[in-house]
Steps between C-alpha positions, in 0.01 A plus 500: 500500500194534719406857415659842531580488869696175480674628188612824667607317816708253302658762276571736791685225684678373191600846380565660839259782422482806721161633609528769234578244236202287607270805489628590155450145372144486633416848367633408157296177501811287469306180574247565227766603247711194583216250471397650164856510368618259233842494664431462872865429588612829345231690691608339828864591433396856423306513827812415700675819395462778755462857379688788656185618679447159663796516735471663841771734614629436854325819612168381353541156657544652845194718449283206394242443773472128427856451616431663837162343573654257748589797723132587564560873460220751445458665159713793614809439709824673578848375434545433871176294502641295214833453677330396823276250322795350312704468820208335682452248218870423474530460876203265508642302209844473665340387827308227317818389323690489831225290660494260205877469512490419872233237445704328226820484704 
């Protein structure tokens, strides 16, 4: 491994870590504990296991601002602002798909 960052990137991809799981692993110094461990394979297997607190509920996932960043909404927005932004993005996406389909045929 080429340091902590590469380690966490590799393990997050390999283990399918959530953001919470990644934060927990970094906070608990998982990289340092793993590199110092006599049984590195066992530590890596242990790191793959998600805890109950790692999973996002559907309600939490919808509230996560990182998921909605592509909508370019302000910090505070109403439900109708969210609906409008989603409709605009979907419409633009569908228009692009239609144009690409026409070009291919």
